[in-house]
N, C-alpha and C positions, 0 to 999 in steps of 0.2 A: 582721899591724900589732896596733899594742897599741890594746887595748882604752881605754884612757886618750885615747890618741888618737882616736877613735869619739868617746867621752864627749863629749872635748873641742867637738867638731864639732857634735853636737847642741844642743850649749850653747850654740853661735853663737859658738864661738870661733873669730878668722879667722887666728892663726897655725894655730889643729891644720889649718884649711884650706890655708892657703898651704904646708905639710910635706906635704899629701896631694897635693894639685899637684905639689910640685915632686918630690917620688918615682912616680908617675904618671904626668903628662901626655906624659912620651916613649911610652910602651909603647900609652898608650892612643893616641895618635895615628899610631903604627907601623901599631898593628892598623885603627884606621881607614881609614889608606893601602893598606895591603892589601888589603883588601875592597873599596875602590871604586876606587882608581889615579888619585887624583883630589886633587891635595895639597890645592888651596880646599876643597872638600868635608870629607875628611881633618880639616883646623881648623876647620872649623865642627861638625861632629859630634864633637870635640874639646873647642872649648869650650862646645858644648850638655852634654855630660855634666857636667861640671864646673858647670854653672851649676845645673842641676837636679840634684846634688849638694846644692849649698850649699842650694836653695831647699826641699828633702826631707828634708832633714839629720834634722830630728825624726820622719820617718815611718821614717830606715832600720833594717832590722833583719837583721845579715848572719850568715847561719850559715857562710860560708867567709872566706875573705881578700877584701880590701879590693881586691886584685889582680882577682880572679875575679869581682868584683861588676862594676868596671868594664869587664871584658873583656865581661860579660854586656851592657852599659846599651851599647859598641859595637853589638855584636852586635843589640839592635832595634832603636837610631835605622839603625844602615843599611839593613834590611828595609824600617822607617817610609820612609825615603829612595826607597829603589825603587819601594815601592809608590805612593807619591806621585809617584814618578820617570813612570810610564807617561804622567801629564796632559804634564809637564815635556816628554817625549822628542816629541808631538804637538805641541808648540809651535815645538820645534827643527826639527821636520820642517818644520812648513808655514814658519819663518821660513829652513829652509836652501832648501826652492821658493820660494820668493819669489827669494832673491838667487841664484837658476837664471837664467844668461841666458839659455836658453831661454824659460823660460816667459815670457810674455805678461802684464803687469800693465795693467793700464788709466791713463792719464795719472794721474789724482784721484790710483790710489794711488803711483805714483812719487814723487807729492809729499807725502803724508804720508807713506811710508817716509822721504824725506830729511830731515824735521821729524825725525821720530823721532831719525834717526842725529843731529842736532843737537842734537835733548834729552837723550841719550846722553853728548853729548863736553860739553853744559854741566854734566851731572848730577858728570862727571870732573871738569874745572873748577873745580867749589864745591869737590873733596877740599883739604885741608889740601896744603900746598907738597912736605913731604915723602914723603907717601901718593899722592901724585898723580903724581910722580917713580917711586917705588918700583913703583909701580900701571902704570904706561907701562913700565919697564922689564919687566915680566914681563908683559905682555900684548900690548904693540906690539912689541916690542924682542925676546920669546919671550927673556929671559936667565932662566937658572937661579936660585933662590932665593940658591945658594951663590956664584953668581957675582957677584949684583943687593948680597950682603953686602959680598964682598970690594974691589967697583968702588967702595961709599958710604964701607967703613970704619967696619960697623956689626954688631951680632951676626946669625946667623941666625936667629934666633928673633926679632931686631926686627923682620928684612923680612918670616917670615910672619906678626906680628905684623899689620903695617901691612897687607898683602893680606888678610887675612882682617877685617880693619875697614873696610878701602876696598868690599870687596865685599858687608859689610855694610850700610853708605849707600849703596852704588849701587842693592844690592836693595829698602833703602827707598823709594828716594828715586823709583826706576824701575817700583816693582810696577802702573801704572796699565796701560805700554805692551802688556803681554798681554790688557789691557779694549778697546785700540784696536783692537791686531792682529785682535784677534776680529771686533771691530764693521765693522774693513772687510774681514772673508774671507778671512783670512789663515791662520787653525786652521782 
């Protein structure tokens, strides 16, 4: 990468950031996807890396290439995800156990669980209409990103962006659910 491009980035030049993003986003996404095997997570990691690049632009000191720097960032983001993933895995295991029909749950807990499902559905309903449609096609109809893009006549990147934005909004609006699950003993 050209040193003048890095210098421009460090001075806060948005065009330099856009040029770096265009040149590297696909490689960063592919590296994250290979390491995680999860498209939505790879999208989140990719976005976080480029946001971090912009936010920390004045402190960046490259000894190698920008590509090597970004691949290193992928490695560390994935490691951090899997470190925090053990907590997430505990919650997922607890929720899976709850969903298991052989698991006996008190009537009150079933009512709370039903209300939590309604909260999730309501949060999805609050998404913008197009985002809601893309999210539903991806998660409920289990269509691939390419299938959704073809069906809606939009680019693959648009679909990826819509899914990623939907997940971020849902995570933000539903973060309290794990707290409630802990209160009723699901974790």
